[in-house]
C-alpha positions as a LaTeX table, in Angstrom:
\begin{tabular}{lrrr}
\hline
Residue & $x$ (\AA) & $y$ (\AA) & $z$ (\AA) \\
\hline
Met1 & 84.94 & 113.99 & 98.47 \\
Leu2 & 88.07 & 115.88 & 100.18 \\
Arg3 & 89.04 & 119.01 & 98.59 \\
Arg4 & 92.48 & 119.77 & 97.32 \\
Phe5 & 93.79 & 121.52 & 100.32 \\
Glu6 & 91.74 & 120.48 & 102.45 \\
Leu7 & 93.92 & 117.37 & 104.21 \\
Leu8 & 96.87 & 120.39 & 103.96 \\
Ala9 & 94.47 & 122.40 & 105.96 \\
Arg10 & 93.94 & 119.64 & 108.67 \\
Ile11 & 97.75 & 118.91 & 109.03 \\
Arg12 & 98.34 & 122.22 & 109.60 \\
Asp13 & 96.28 & 122.15 & 112.75 \\
Met14 & 97.74 & 119.64 & 114.59 \\
Asp15 & 101.09 & 119.37 & 116.52 \\
Pro16 & 103.96 & 118.77 & 114.30 \\
Tyr17 & 105.47 & 117.33 & 117.62 \\
Glu18 & 103.32 & 115.64 & 119.21 \\
Asp19 & 101.58 & 114.44 & 116.04 \\
Ala20 & 104.68 & 113.59 & 114.25 \\
Ser21 & 103.86 & 110.29 & 113.10 \\
Glu22 & 100.36 & 110.76 & 112.10 \\
Ile23 & 101.11 & 114.06 & 110.23 \\
Tyr24 & 104.07 & 111.51 & 108.44 \\
Arg25 & 101.64 & 109.01 & 107.72 \\
Leu26 & 98.84 & 111.58 & 106.16 \\
Ser27 & 101.73 & 113.36 & 104.02 \\
Ser28 & 103.40 & 110.14 & 102.52 \\
Thr29 & 99.82 & 107.77 & 102.06 \\
Tyr30 & 97.53 & 110.61 & 101.16 \\
Glu31 & 99.26 & 113.13 & 99.31 \\
Phe32 & 102.52 & 111.86 & 98.07 \\
Pro33 & 102.36 & 108.25 & 98.05 \\
Trp34 & 104.10 & 107.83 & 94.57 \\
Asp35 & 106.68 & 110.53 & 95.71 \\
Phe36 & 107.48 & 109.33 & 98.73 \\
Ala37 & 108.23 & 105.45 & 96.90 \\
Arg38 & 110.50 & 107.46 & 94.13 \\
Ala39 & 112.06 & 109.35 & 96.88 \\
Leu40 & 112.84 & 106.35 & 99.26 \\
Glu41 & 114.16 & 104.49 & 96.53 \\
Leu42 & 116.69 & 107.56 & 95.67 \\
Ala43 & 117.83 & 108.24 & 99.32 \\
Leu44 & 118.58 & 104.09 & 99.75 \\
Tyr45 & 120.52 & 104.55 & 96.64 \\
Arg46 & 122.63 & 107.63 & 97.53 \\
Thr47 & 123.61 & 105.81 & 100.35 \\
Tyr48 & 125.77 & 102.85 & 97.79 \\
Ala49 & 128.35 & 105.75 & 97.27 \\
Val50 & 129.41 & 105.49 & 100.42 \\
Pro51 & 132.16 & 102.84 & 100.15 \\
Ser52 & 131.90 & 101.41 & 103.77 \\
Ile53 & 128.16 & 100.88 & 102.64 \\
Gly54 & 128.29 & 100.26 & 99.07 \\
Arg55 & 130.59 & 97.65 & 99.40 \\
Leu56 & 129.32 & 95.94 & 102.22 \\
Leu57 & 126.21 & 95.31 & 100.34 \\
Ala58 & 128.11 & 93.92 & 97.73 \\
Glu59 & 130.13 & 91.82 & 99.98 \\
Thr60 & 126.55 & 90.32 & 101.46 \\
Ala61 & 125.13 & 90.00 & 97.66 \\
Glu62 & 121.69 & 90.76 & 98.99 \\
Phe63 & 121.51 & 93.53 & 96.94 \\
Thr64 & 123.16 & 91.87 & 93.70 \\
Glu65 & 121.63 & 88.31 & 93.95 \\
Arg66 & 118.24 & 89.37 & 95.38 \\
Pro67 & 117.50 & 92.32 & 94.54 \\
Gln68 & 113.96 & 92.58 & 94.46 \\
Lys69 & 113.66 & 90.93 & 98.00 \\
Arg70 & 115.71 & 93.31 & 99.48 \\
Tyr71 & 113.66 & 95.87 & 98.08 \\
Asp72 & 110.19 & 94.39 & 98.87 \\
Asp73 & 111.90 & 93.56 & 102.44 \\
Thr74 & 113.13 & 97.24 & 103.59 \\
Ala75 & 110.30 & 99.39 & 101.67 \\
Leu76 & 107.42 & 96.96 & 103.82 \\
Leu77 & 109.49 & 97.02 & 107.31 \\
Leu78 & 109.50 & 100.87 & 107.27 \\
Asp79 & 106.06 & 101.35 & 105.93 \\
Ala80 & 104.67 & 99.04 & 108.70 \\
Val81 & 106.08 & 101.56 & 111.28 \\
Val82 & 104.17 & 104.50 & 109.50 \\
Glu83 & 101.07 & 102.45 & 108.76 \\
His84 & 100.63 & 101.17 & 112.20 \\
Gly85 & 102.82 & 103.21 & 114.88 \\
Phe86 & 105.81 & 103.11 & 117.01 \\
Asp87 & 103.95 & 101.38 & 119.83 \\
Ser88 & 101.88 & 98.89 & 117.71 \\
Glu89 & 102.45 & 95.34 & 117.85 \\
Gln90 & 103.65 & 95.54 & 114.06 \\
Gly91 & 105.85 & 98.39 & 114.27 \\
Arg92 & 107.63 & 97.06 & 117.28 \\
Thr93 & 108.09 & 93.36 & 115.20 \\
Ala94 & 109.27 & 95.60 & 112.22 \\
Ile95 & 111.99 & 97.66 & 114.09 \\
Arg96 & 113.07 & 94.35 & 115.93 \\
Arg97 & 113.48 & 92.73 & 112.74 \\
Ile98 & 115.67 & 95.53 & 111.05 \\
Asn99 & 117.71 & 95.79 & 114.47 \\
Arg100 & 118.16 & 92.08 & 114.37 \\
Met101 & 119.88 & 91.99 & 111.18 \\
His102 & 122.02 & 95.30 & 111.56 \\
Arg103 & 123.40 & 94.45 & 114.57 \\
Ser104 & 125.04 & 91.20 & 112.85 \\
Tyr105 & 127.80 & 93.75 & 111.35 \\
Asp106 & 129.64 & 96.17 & 112.50 \\
Ile107 & 129.03 & 99.58 & 111.27 \\
Ser108 & 129.83 & 103.23 & 112.05 \\
Asn109 & 127.35 & 104.90 & 113.89 \\
Asp110 & 128.05 & 107.49 & 111.68 \\
Asp111 & 126.90 & 105.65 & 109.07 \\
Met112 & 123.68 & 104.49 & 110.04 \\
Arg113 & 123.03 & 108.24 & 110.90 \\
Tyr114 & 123.74 & 109.50 & 107.75 \\
Val115 & 121.15 & 106.76 & 106.28 \\
Leu116 & 118.57 & 108.09 & 108.75 \\
Cys117 & 119.30 & 111.85 & 107.13 \\
Thr118 & 118.39 & 110.62 & 104.12 \\
Phe119 & 115.14 & 109.33 & 104.83 \\
Val120 & 114.31 & 112.76 & 106.12 \\
Val121 & 115.63 & 114.99 & 103.61 \\
Ile122 & 115.98 & 113.13 & 99.66 \\
Pro123 & 111.48 & 113.24 & 100.42 \\
Lys124 & 111.35 & 116.74 & 100.68 \\
Arg125 & 114.22 & 117.65 & 98.18 \\
Trp126 & 112.11 & 115.37 & 95.54 \\
Ile127 & 108.44 & 116.46 & 96.56 \\
Asp128 & 109.71 & 120.17 & 96.86 \\
Ala129 & 110.95 & 119.80 & 92.74 \\
Tyr130 & 108.56 & 117.47 & 91.82 \\
Gly131 & 105.42 & 117.12 & 93.49 \\
Trp132 & 102.54 & 118.48 & 93.18 \\
Arg133 & 102.81 & 120.83 & 95.85 \\
Arg134 & 105.65 & 121.73 & 98.20 \\
Met135 & 106.24 & 120.08 & 101.70 \\
Ser136 & 104.72 & 122.52 & 103.88 \\
Arg137 & 106.87 & 123.15 & 107.34 \\
His138 & 104.92 & 121.33 & 109.55 \\
Glu139 & 104.98 & 117.94 & 107.39 \\
Thr140 & 108.91 & 118.95 & 107.20 \\
Val141 & 108.95 & 119.57 & 111.10 \\
Ala142 & 106.88 & 116.18 & 111.83 \\
Ser143 & 109.41 & 114.11 & 109.24 \\
Ala144 & 112.74 & 114.91 & 111.45 \\
Val145 & 110.61 & 114.29 & 114.52 \\
His146 & 109.32 & 110.69 & 112.79 \\
Tyr147 & 112.52 & 109.82 & 111.72 \\
Arg148 & 114.56 & 110.95 & 115.17 \\
Thr149 & 111.92 & 108.35 & 116.99 \\
Leu150 & 113.12 & 105.76 & 114.46 \\
Gly151 & 116.80 & 106.39 & 114.88 \\
Arg152 & 116.49 & 106.32 & 118.99 \\
His153 & 114.28 & 102.59 & 118.55 \\
Met154 & 117.77 & 101.56 & 116.19 \\
Gly155 & 119.94 & 102.82 & 118.99 \\
Ile156 & 121.14 & 105.58 & 116.75 \\
Lys157 & 123.48 & 108.16 & 118.39 \\
Asp158 & 123.66 & 111.94 & 118.03 \\
Ile159 & 120.40 & 112.63 & 115.95 \\
Pro160 & 120.08 & 115.68 & 114.28 \\
Gly161 & 117.50 & 117.32 & 116.13 \\
Ser162 & 115.79 & 119.55 & 113.30 \\
Tyr163 & 114.97 & 119.00 & 109.40 \\
Glu164 & 117.98 & 121.63 & 108.64 \\
Glu165 & 120.12 & 119.78 & 111.32 \\
Phe166 & 119.64 & 116.25 & 109.11 \\
Glu167 & 120.03 & 118.40 & 105.99 \\
Ala168 & 123.33 & 119.91 & 106.95 \\
Cys169 & 124.62 & 116.35 & 108.39 \\
Leu170 & 123.81 & 114.75 & 105.10 \\
Asp171 & 125.58 & 117.21 & 102.98 \\
Ala172 & 128.71 & 117.11 & 105.11 \\
Tyr173 & 128.80 & 112.90 & 104.88 \\
Glu174 & 128.29 & 113.08 & 101.36 \\
Glu175 & 130.99 & 115.72 & 100.75 \\
Ala176 & 133.09 & 113.70 & 102.71 \\
His177 & 132.47 & 110.27 & 102.09 \\
Phe178 & 131.30 & 110.28 & 98.47 \\
Ala179 & 133.83 & 108.27 & 95.90 \\
Arg180 & 134.06 & 105.31 & 93.41 \\
Asp181 & 133.94 & 101.76 & 94.93 \\
Glu182 & 133.77 & 98.67 & 92.69 \\
Gly183 & 130.84 & 97.41 & 95.11 \\
Gly184 & 129.33 & 100.36 & 95.51 \\
Arg185 & 128.92 & 100.23 & 91.87 \\
Arg186 & 127.82 & 97.26 & 91.35 \\
Val187 & 124.87 & 97.54 & 94.09 \\
Ser188 & 124.01 & 100.11 & 92.20 \\
Asp189 & 123.83 & 98.42 & 88.70 \\
Ala190 & 121.71 & 95.82 & 90.16 \\
Thr191 & 119.33 & 98.37 & 91.57 \\
Leu192 & 119.10 & 99.98 & 88.26 \\
Asp193 & 118.75 & 96.90 & 86.50 \\
Leu194 & 115.46 & 95.85 & 88.90 \\
Met195 & 113.91 & 99.27 & 88.33 \\
Ala196 & 113.72 & 98.56 & 84.88 \\
Ser197 & 112.68 & 94.96 & 85.41 \\
Trp198 & 109.37 & 96.68 & 86.06 \\
Tyr199 & 108.50 & 97.75 & 82.91 \\
Pro200 & 108.47 & 95.78 & 79.45 \\
Arg201 & 111.83 & 94.96 & 78.07 \\
Pro202 & 112.27 & 97.16 & 75.63 \\
Leu203 & 112.14 & 100.00 & 77.91 \\
Ala204 & 114.85 & 98.98 & 79.66 \\
Pro205 & 117.52 & 101.64 & 78.32 \\
Leu206 & 115.08 & 103.97 & 78.59 \\
Leu207 & 114.48 & 104.22 & 81.55 \\
Arg208 & 118.02 & 103.70 & 82.82 \\
Ala209 & 118.96 & 106.78 & 81.00 \\
Gly210 & 116.02 & 108.44 & 82.65 \\
Thr211 & 116.91 & 107.49 & 86.07 \\
Leu212 & 120.50 & 108.80 & 85.64 \\
Ala213 & 118.61 & 112.38 & 84.16 \\
Leu214 & 117.47 & 112.40 & 87.94 \\
Leu215 & 120.74 & 111.86 & 89.60 \\
Asp216 & 122.96 & 114.81 & 90.68 \\
Asp217 & 126.66 & 115.03 & 89.56 \\
Pro218 & 128.25 & 114.03 & 92.79 \\
Leu219 & 126.54 & 110.71 & 92.95 \\
Leu220 & 127.26 & 109.92 & 89.10 \\
Arg221 & 130.87 & 110.57 & 90.14 \\
Ala222 & 130.70 & 108.70 & 92.93 \\
Phe223 & 129.32 & 105.30 & 90.86 \\
Gly224 & 131.56 & 106.65 & 87.94 \\
Tyr225 & 128.47 & 107.09 & 85.42 \\
Ala226 & 128.53 & 109.62 & 82.35 \\
Ala227 & 126.26 & 112.57 & 83.25 \\
Pro228 & 123.58 & 112.70 & 80.78 \\
Ser229 & 123.21 & 115.18 & 78.07 \\
Pro230 & 121.65 & 118.33 & 79.45 \\
Val231 & 118.79 & 117.72 & 77.13 \\
Thr232 & 118.03 & 114.34 & 78.48 \\
Arg233 & 118.15 & 116.05 & 81.90 \\
Ala234 & 115.75 & 118.87 & 81.02 \\
Leu235 & 113.14 & 116.50 & 79.56 \\
Val236 & 113.16 & 114.17 & 82.10 \\
Arg237 & 113.22 & 116.14 & 84.63 \\
Arg238 & 110.51 & 118.59 & 83.17 \\
Ala239 & 108.36 & 115.11 & 82.54 \\
Val240 & 108.50 & 114.72 & 86.01 \\
Arg241 & 107.69 & 117.84 & 87.07 \\
Leu242 & 104.07 & 117.70 & 84.66 \\
Arg243 & 103.10 & 114.84 & 86.08 \\
Gly244 & 103.22 & 116.63 & 89.97 \\
Arg245 & 101.21 & 119.51 & 88.04 \\
Ala246 & 98.74 & 116.70 & 86.44 \\
Val247 & 98.43 & 115.47 & 90.15 \\
Arg248 & 97.36 & 118.36 & 91.35 \\
Leu249 & 94.28 & 118.82 & 89.09 \\
Leu250 & 92.69 & 115.79 & 90.24 \\
Pro251 & 90.90 & 114.82 & 92.86 \\
Pro252 & 92.43 & 114.18 & 96.20 \\
Arg253 & 92.99 & 110.62 & 97.38 \\
Ser254 & 90.36 & 109.72 & 99.49 \\
Ala255 & 92.13 & 106.42 & 101.32 \\
Pro256 & 95.48 & 105.78 & 102.02 \\
His257 & 98.16 & 104.18 & 99.90 \\
His258 & 100.66 & 102.05 & 101.51 \\
Ala259 & 104.00 & 100.37 & 100.26 \\
Arg260 & 102.59 & 97.02 & 100.50 \\
Gln261 & 100.22 & 98.15 & 97.77 \\
Asn262 & 103.22 & 99.47 & 95.48 \\
Arg263 & 103.34 & 97.80 & 91.97 \\
Glu264 & 106.52 & 97.49 & 92.34 \\
Ile265 & 106.84 & 94.61 & 95.52 \\
Lys266 & 106.34 & 91.74 & 93.32 \\
Gly267 & 107.95 & 89.05 & 96.06 \\
Tyr268 & 104.75 & 88.36 & 98.26 \\
Pro269 & 101.58 & 87.58 & 96.12 \\
Asn270 & 100.46 & 85.20 & 98.55 \\
Gly271 & 101.37 & 87.69 & 101.52 \\
Tyr272 & 104.00 & 87.91 & 104.04 \\
Arg273 & 104.57 & 87.77 & 107.98 \\
Leu274 & 106.54 & 90.93 & 109.40 \\
Ala275 & 108.77 & 88.66 & 111.58 \\
Glu276 & 110.21 & 86.67 & 108.58 \\
Leu277 & 111.16 & 89.30 & 106.30 \\
Gly278 & 114.73 & 90.29 & 105.31 \\
Thr279 & 117.71 & 88.27 & 106.15 \\
His280 & 118.24 & 85.87 & 109.49 \\
Pro281 & 122.21 & 86.02 & 109.50 \\
Val282 & 124.01 & 84.53 & 112.02 \\
Pro283 & 126.32 & 86.89 & 113.33 \\
Gly284 & 129.43 & 87.70 & 111.39 \\
Leu285 & 128.41 & 85.73 & 108.38 \\
Arg286 & 126.94 & 87.19 & 104.95 \\
Gly287 & 123.78 & 87.71 & 104.87 \\
Cys288 & 123.02 & 91.69 & 106.48 \\
Pro289 & 122.79 & 94.48 & 104.32 \\
Val290 & 124.85 & 96.93 & 107.64 \\
Arg291 & 127.02 & 95.94 & 109.90 \\
His292 & 126.17 & 96.95 & 113.67 \\
Ala293 & 128.39 & 97.20 & 116.53 \\
Asp294 & 126.06 & 98.44 & 119.12 \\
Thr295 & 124.55 & 95.47 & 121.74 \\
Gln296 & 121.67 & 97.32 & 122.35 \\
Ala297 & 120.28 & 97.82 & 118.69 \\
Asp298 & 117.37 & 94.99 & 119.20 \\
Ser299 & 116.05 & 97.56 & 121.62 \\
Val300 & 112.45 & 98.43 & 120.65 \\
Gly301 & 111.72 & 101.14 & 123.18 \\
\hline
\end{tabular}
């Protein structure tokens, strides 16, 4: 049986550049699987507050009419790369599926880069605030390197070179672009409804209030939500921190936990094929969550 900090010691013996994806896999599937799931949900959710992203998501109707499928497909495609690696058949298939969806629309490189930044920055911020321990420097560097690699496979240009650059890019982009948009608000409401649907119906109002209490003020303003009371915020955030402290007292995980094992993934009770996940849009028509003008986006090398 692993001791509580044994895996962290193993991570610190690895090279955060050469072994970046392996460190990220250990961190996200052994050390913090629940926290990474919640943080990546929040990362994608934040992107809706950028009108050019939120509006198109609403226009495609994928996140408003089929939110469970979109949630499942996004999680499963991203996690296939984590579980199997960039050079595996599964990883290449997942990236190819992501790119073929994205290239059907015309999105700015800046928006694509911002979404990538959320995958790096939001998990660290979440785990440092609510995890059973803070992310180590090795894990932070490895996360940035892992997503730089993903970004290159997706044809994204001018990718930040370090965690600090990812963080600065995210903060500057949100300050410049967060704004109220009715499309983004519709996608946000549909996402909150989806999250509430994972639990008994009577708990829905409580869960919605709890989720809003975890959001920062710029994000709440962008969606037009009233800020929760200081008491509600304090109680919710303290409860999540207490969960982290409780996890610290438990035996460490002895087997990896991947996104496909999450109880929130509900759309494929009989299994799935990576090549069939997501939408299969005709370029220029509805069906893809983000637009991409790069004709090389299908590359996986």
